[in-house]
C-alpha positions in Angstrom: 31.2 83.0 161.7 34.5 83.1 160.1 34.9 84.5 156.5 36.9 82.6 154.0 39.3 84.5 151.8 38.9 84.0 148.1 41.3 81.5 146.5 44.1 82.6 144.3 42.2 81.5 141.2 39.1 83.5 142.3 41.2 86.6 142.9 42.8 86.2 139.4 39.3 85.8 137.7 37.9 88.8 139.6 40.9 91.0 138.7 40.8 90.1 135.1 37.1 90.8 134.9 37.6 94.3 136.5 40.4 95.1 134.1 38.5 94.0 131.1 35.4 96.0 132.0 36.3 99.3 133.7 32.9 100.6 132.8 31.4 98.1 135.3 33.2 99.9 138.1 31.9 103.2 137.0 28.4 101.8 136.8 28.5 100.5 140.3 29.8 103.7 141.7 27.3 105.8 139.8 24.2 103.7 140.4 21.0 104.6 142.1 22.4 105.4 145.5 23.0 103.6 148.8 25.2 100.9 147.4 22.4 99.7 145.2 23.6 97.3 142.5 21.5 95.8 139.8 17.8 96.4 139.2 16.3 99.0 136.8 16.4 102.1 138.9 16.0 105.5 137.2 19.3 106.6 135.9 20.2 103.2 134.6 23.0 102.2 136.8 22.3 98.5 136.9 22.9 95.4 134.8 20.6 94.0 132.2 20.0 90.4 131.7 23.0 90.0 129.4 25.4 91.4 131.9 26.1 94.8 130.1 25.6 98.0 131.9 22.5 99.8 130.8 22.8 103.5 129.7 26.5 103.1 129.0 27.8 103.4 125.4 30.1 100.5 124.7 32.6 101.3 122.0 35.0 99.2 119.9 38.3 99.7 121.9 40.2 100.0 118.5 37.8 102.4 116.8 39.5 105.6 117.9 42.9 104.1 117.1 41.8 103.2 113.6 40.3 106.7 113.1 43.6 108.4 114.2 45.6 106.1 111.9 43.4 106.9 108.9 44.1 110.6 109.3 47.9 110.3 109.4 50.0 111.8 106.6 51.4 109.5 104.0 55.1 109.8 103.0 54.1 111.7 99.9 52.0 114.1 102.0 54.9 114.6 104.4 57.2 115.6 101.5 54.5 117.9 100.1 54.0 119.5 103.6 57.8 120.2 103.8 57.8 122.0 100.5 54.6 123.9 101.5 56.1 125.1 104.7 59.4 126.1 103.1 57.4 128.1 100.6 55.5 129.9 103.3 58.7 130.7 105.2 60.1 132.1 101.9 57.1 134.4 101.7 57.8 135.5 105.3 61.3 136.4 104.3 60.2 138.4 101.3 57.6 140.2 103.4 60.3 141.2 106.0 62.5 142.4 103.1 59.6 144.5 101.8 58.9 146.0 105.2 62.6 146.8 105.7 62.7 148.6 102.4 59.5 150.5 103.1 60.9 151.8 106.3 63.9 153.5 104.7 64.4 156.1 101.9 64.9 154.9 98.4 63.5 155.0 94.9 59.9 153.9 94.5 61.0 151.4 91.8 63.1 149.5 94.4 60.2 149.1 96.8 58.0 148.0 93.9 60.5 145.4 93.0 60.4 144.0 96.5 56.6 144.1 96.4 56.5 142.1 93.2 58.8 139.5 94.7 56.6 139.3 97.8 53.4 138.9 95.8 55.0 136.1 93.8 56.2 134.3 96.9 52.8 134.4 98.5 51.1 133.2 95.3 53.5 130.3 95.3 52.7 129.5 98.9 49.0 129.6 98.4 49.2 127.4 95.3 51.2 124.7 97.2 48.7 125.0 100.0 45.8 124.3 97.7 47.6 121.3 96.1 48.3 119.9 99.5 44.7 120.1 100.6 43.5 118.6 97.3 45.7 115.6 97.9 43.8 114.6 101.1 41.7 111.4 101.0 37.9 111.6 101.7 38.5 110.1 105.1 41.1 112.8 105.9 38.8 115.6 104.6 36.0 114.3 106.8 38.0 113.8 109.9 39.9 117.1 109.6 37.0 119.1 108.4 37.1 121.8 111.0 40.8 122.5 110.9 40.7 122.5 107.1 37.9 125.0 107.2 40.1 127.3 109.3 43.0 127.0 107.0 40.8 127.8 103.9 39.5 130.8 105.8 43.1 132.0 106.5 44.0 131.4 102.8 41.0 133.5 101.8 42.0 136.3 104.1 45.6 136.1 102.8 44.3 136.4 99.2 42.3 139.5 100.2 45.2 141.3 101.9 47.5 140.3 99.0 45.1 141.9 96.5 44.9 145.0 98.6 48.7 145.4 98.6 48.9 144.7 94.9 46.4 147.5 94.3 48.4 149.9 96.4 51.6 149.0 94.6 49.9 149.8 91.3 48.8 153.2 92.6 51.4 155.7 91.8 50.2 158.0 94.6 50.7 155.4 97.3 53.3 156.5 99.8 55.9 154.3 101.6 54.1 154.6 104.9 50.8 153.5 103.3 52.6 150.5 101.7 54.3 149.7 105.0 50.9 149.7 106.8 49.4 147.4 104.2 52.5 145.1 104.5 52.1 145.0 108.3 48.4 144.0 107.9 49.5 141.3 105.4 52.2 140.1 107.9 49.5 139.4 110.6 47.4 137.6 108.0 50.4 135.5 106.8 51.2 134.6 110.5 47.6 133.2 110.9 47.9 131.4 107.6 51.2 129.8 108.7 49.8 129.0 112.2 46.9 127.1 110.7 49.2 125.1 108.5 51.3 124.1 111.5 48.2 123.1 113.4 47.1 120.9 110.5 50.6 119.4 110.4 50.3 118.4 114.0 46.9 116.8 113.4 48.3 114.5 110.8 51.5 113.8 112.8 54.0 115.6 110.7 56.8 116.7 112.9 57.0 120.5 113.1 59.8 122.4 114.7 57.9 123.7 117.7 57.8 125.9 119.7 60.9 127.5 118.2 59.7 126.9 114.6 58.3 130.4 114.2 61.5 132.1 115.3 63.1 134.4 112.8 66.7 135.5 113.3 67.9 138.7 111.7 71.6 138.7 110.9 72.8 142.3 111.3 74.8 143.9 108.5 78.4 142.6 108.2 80.8 144.8 106.2 83.7 143.3 104.3 85.8 144.8 101.6 87.3 143.8 98.2 90.5 145.4 96.9 90.8 146.4 93.3 94.2 147.9 92.5 94.5 149.4 96.0 90.9 150.6 95.9 88.8 149.1 98.7 85.1 148.5 97.9 82.8 147.8 100.8 80.3 144.9 100.5 77.6 144.9 103.2 75.8 141.6 103.8 72.7 141.0 106.0 70.5 138.0 106.4 67.3 136.5 107.6 67.2 132.9 109.1 63.8 131.3 109.8 63.3 128.1 111.7 61.2 125.8 109.5 60.6 122.1 109.7 61.7 119.1 111.8 61.9 115.8 110.0 63.0 112.9 112.0 66.4 113.9 113.5 66.9 116.8 111.1 65.9 120.4 111.5 65.7 122.9 108.6 66.4 126.7 108.8 65.5 128.8 105.7 68.4 131.1 104.9 68.4 134.3 102.8 71.5 136.6 102.5 71.4 140.0 100.9 74.6 141.6 99.7 74.6 145.3 99.0 76.8 145.8 95.9 75.9 149.5 95.5 79.5 150.7 96.3 80.8 148.5 93.5 78.1 149.8 91.3 79.1 153.5 92.1 82.8 152.8 91.5 82.7 150.5 88.5 84.0 153.2 86.1 87.1 153.8 88.3 87.6 150.1 88.9 87.6 149.3 85.1 89.9 152.3 84.5 92.4 151.0 86.9 92.4 147.7 85.2 92.0 148.5 81.5 93.3 152.0 80.8 96.6 152.0 79.0 98.6 154.6 77.0 101.5 152.9 75.2 103.5 155.3 73.1 103.8 152.8 70.3 100.8 150.6 70.7 97.3 150.7 72.2 95.8 153.5 74.1 92.6 152.7 75.9 90.5 155.0 78.0 87.4 153.9 79.9 85.0 156.9 79.8 82.0 155.5 81.5 80.8 152.2 83.0 77.5 151.2 84.7 75.9 148.2 86.3 72.1 148.2 86.0 70.0 145.5 87.7 68.0 143.4 85.2 66.3 140.9 87.5 67.6 138.2 87.9 70.7 139.4 86.0 72.6 142.7 85.7 73.6 144.6 82.6 77.1 146.0 82.3 77.6 149.0 80.0 81.0 150.3 79.1 81.9 153.3 76.9 85.5 153.6 75.8 87.9 155.4 73.5 90.5 153.5 71.6 93.6 154.5 69.7 96.4 152.5 68.1 99.8 154.1 67.4 102.9 153.0 65.6 106.4 154.4 65.6 108.9 154.9 62.9 112.1 156.1 64.6 111.1 159.2 66.4 107.9 159.6 64.5 104.5 158.6 66.0 101.7 157.8 63.7 98.0 157.1 64.7 96.6 154.2 62.8 93.1 153.8 64.4 91.1 156.2 66.5 87.5 155.9 67.6 84.9 155.4 70.4 82.4 152.7 71.1 80.2 151.0 73.6 79.8 147.4 74.7 77.1 145.7 76.8 77.4 142.4 78.8 74.6 140.6 80.5 75.7 138.8 83.7 73.6 136.1 85.5 74.7 134.7 88.9 74.7 130.9 89.2 75.6 128.4 91.8 78.0 125.6 90.8 77.5 122.0 92.0 79.9 122.6 94.9 77.9 125.6 96.0 80.4 128.2 94.8 79.2 131.3 93.0 79.6 131.7 89.3 78.7 134.2 86.6 77.2 133.4 83.2 77.9 136.1 80.6 76.0 136.8 77.4 77.1 139.4 74.9 74.9 142.4 74.4 74.8 145.3 71.9 78.1 146.7 70.6 78.1 150.1 69.1 81.4 150.6 67.2 82.6 150.6 63.6 85.7 149.6 61.7 88.6 148.0 63.5 87.3 149.0 66.9 84.0 147.2 66.2 85.9 144.1 65.2 88.1 144.2 68.3 85.1 144.6 70.6 83.0 141.8 68.9 85.6 139.1 68.4 89.0 140.5 69.3 91.1 140.7 72.5 89.7 144.1 73.4 86.2 142.9 73.8 87.3 139.8 75.7 89.4 141.9 78.1 86.5 144.3 78.8 84.1 141.4 79.5 86.6 139.5 81.6 87.4 142.5 83.8 83.7 143.4 84.4 82.9 139.7 85.3 86.0 139.4 87.6 85.1 142.6 89.4 81.5 141.6 89.9 82.3 138.0 90.9 84.8 139.1 93.5 82.2 141.3 95.1 79.6 138.4 94.9 82.0 136.0 96.6 82.6 138.4 99.5 78.8 139.0 99.9 78.1 135.3 99.7 80.8 134.2 102.1 79.0 132.1 104.7 81.9 132.4 107.1 81.5 136.2 107.2 77.7 136.2 107.8 77.0 133.1 109.9 78.1 131.9 113.3 80.6 129.0 113.2 78.0 126.4 114.3 75.9 127.2 111.2 78.6 127.5 108.6 79.3 123.8 108.0 75.6 122.9 107.8 74.6 125.8 105.4 74.1 125.4 101.7 73.1 127.9 99.1 70.6 126.9 96.4 69.8 130.1 94.4 71.4 133.4 93.5 70.0 136.4 91.7 70.4 140.1 91.4 67.5 142.2 92.5 66.4 145.8 91.9 65.2 147.8 89.0 66.7 150.0 86.3 67.1 152.9 88.8 67.9 150.9 91.9 71.0 149.9 93.7 72.5 146.6 92.8 71.7 143.8 95.4 72.7 140.1 95.3 70.1 137.8 97.0 71.2 134.3 98.0 68.7 131.7 99.1 69.6 128.5 100.9 69.0 126.5 104.1 70.8 125.2 107.2 70.4 121.5 108.1 70.9 120.7 111.8 70.6 117.5 113.7 68.6 117.4 117.0 71.7 117.1 119.1 73.1 120.4 117.7 69.8 122.3 117.6 70.2 124.0 121.0 73.7 125.2 120.2 72.9 126.7 116.8 69.7 128.4 118.1 71.8 130.0 120.9 74.4 131.1 118.4 71.8 132.6 116.1 70.2 134.5 118.9 73.6 135.8 120.0 74.5 136.8 116.4 71.1 138.4 115.9 71.7 140.7 118.8 75.3 141.6 117.9 76.5 144.7 116.1 78.0 145.2 112.7 81.4 143.5 112.4 83.8 145.3 110.1 86.2 143.1 108.2 88.7 144.2 105.5 89.7 141.3 103.3 91.8 142.0 100.2 91.0 140.1 97.1 
């Protein structure tokens, strides 16, 4: 007997039914053996009277979709997460600076200064992390319970390791190797903390620069020079660049440049002598006896000791009118102008001088001249150290911006200028800049002599 093929309409109905109920196909294949369909065999592979497969959980097709949607970050949470990750990357940069300092000889006060900056950066990152988690809805807290638990555990471990380092920094007997070991343990804990943050970001669909987001590029020391009256002063600048977040089509790299101004600091007396000393036969005679630059975080304090004389002439006769010595202090704070250029804010400090010399230093041209020359010398060195063209590869220069400048160190340390900023790169240029940073990170010191 011939078999009739189903009509087009029948085929359409059958196909629609199968597509609408894929579980039916699974039930038929997984039934009680031998091609058996229907019935109530053990294992429940058949159909009940209402046509639904028994023993099979039937879910709302949109339930999972709604659940995922409920966990997604809001625009406010995305912004908060960006700030959070930048803060964590800043802590990583401070930790690397601390470990670098611990690995080389230097005054204990300088290492302590780096340690204090590190503890402050970690404290800021942990506070932002707590605020971010507190901003979750009840639905998010419930759906993300496990990954939140891991992040809270990582935060607790970070707090414990931070406290351990803090105790060692307070211990006068702690050696640099001991502090370095504590810093390395802290680094591993901070890595875990950051990793858990990134995992949480993925769960709530915040774009994270991955897998290269964790890359840190160390810009090797670049030496440039500033000329003061035919005297060349070397400025050595190094840097750390950390890949941070991806938001839409933009990628952010955290940037920190460190300019070593110790050679300027060591030669500041000779520099000011070359610019201020004078010995007019019938006029002023100025002699700079001593000058120092002492870090006073985030500023620096300039101290100048000088001897002053004023002479007048009547024919061949020379007569001394004023003679005396005094000191002047100037506090200098680095700033960034709206165009990103470096500036110095100066504030007068103590002046120790009497009579006419005291008046000239407090409100006369002599005091103005000393303050101007100190500021000009320091600003010239800062500008060389903060020159992005010297430190960064060409692909990064146009997209880099500085946001903060400060001096670091202690009363006995070398003078260092620290510049914080970022590099914004679009997706289409990401590969090129990453390649350039990798190449620069592996390069050697590039000497450059640039007169002022």
